[in-house]
C-alpha positions, -999 to 999 in steps of 0.1 A, spaced: 197 -604 254 189 -571 238 170 -539 243 133 -533 238 119 -497 241 84 -487 250 71 -455 235 39 -437 244 19 -412 224 -1 -383 238 -33 -403 234 -19 -432 255 -11 -454 225 18 -478 231 46 -489 207 73 -515 212 106 -514 194 134 -539 196 167 -522 192 181 -527 157 148 -538 142 133 -518 114 97 -524 127 78 -509 155 48 -528 170 17 -507 174 -17 -512 190 -3 -528 221 -33 -538 243 -34 -528 280 -49 -561 292 -32 -556 326 -56 -577 346 -50 -606 322 -12 -605 326 0 -582 298 31 -565 311 59 -547 294 85 -570 309 68 -601 294 61 -585 260 96 -572 257 111 -606 267 90 -623 241 99 -598 214 136 -600 222 134 -638 219 119 -636 185 82 -639 192 63 -615 169 31 -597 176 -3 -613 171 -25 -605 141 -42 -576 160 -9 -559 166 2 -536 137 36 -526 126 51 -494 112 86 -487 100 109 -475 127 118 -444 106 82 -433 109 83 -434 147 119 -421 149 110 -390 128 84 -380 154 103 -390 185 115 -354 191 79 -341 191 58 -341 222 33 -365 207 55 -396 210 81 -402 238 103 -431 248 92 -439 283 110 -472 292 136 -497 282 138 -534 289 174 -545 288 188 -579 298 156 -586 318 155 -553 337 130 -525 331 141 -489 335 120 -457 332 132 -430 308 103 -406 312 72 -402 333 45 -422 316 7 -418 318 -14 -438 343 -24 -467 320 12 -471 309 23 -472 346 -1 -501 350 14 -519 320 49 -513 335 38 -529 367 39 -498 389 2 -495 398 -13 -460 399 19 -442 409 56 -445 407 74 -457 438 91 -430 458 
């Protein structure tokens, strides 16, 4: 098993990146009521399932060059089946991560 990172931009856009891959998946849908969750998406990406036609890609270098700016931040990592927060994400991203409206205390 590997690592998959979740990035969030200042507009709430989400990006998935499998560690070591030269692509980043963009346009991640927040269909939370229908079962879309970071844990499932990360597991599928790690096992080789690629995004559907409505999910775009950009080179990792494009995302990495902006990662130090406030517009894009790495907010979570999925590693070996476990999700860990790396930063405080926005409310929609919290839902995608499975936390509901707020982080647990």
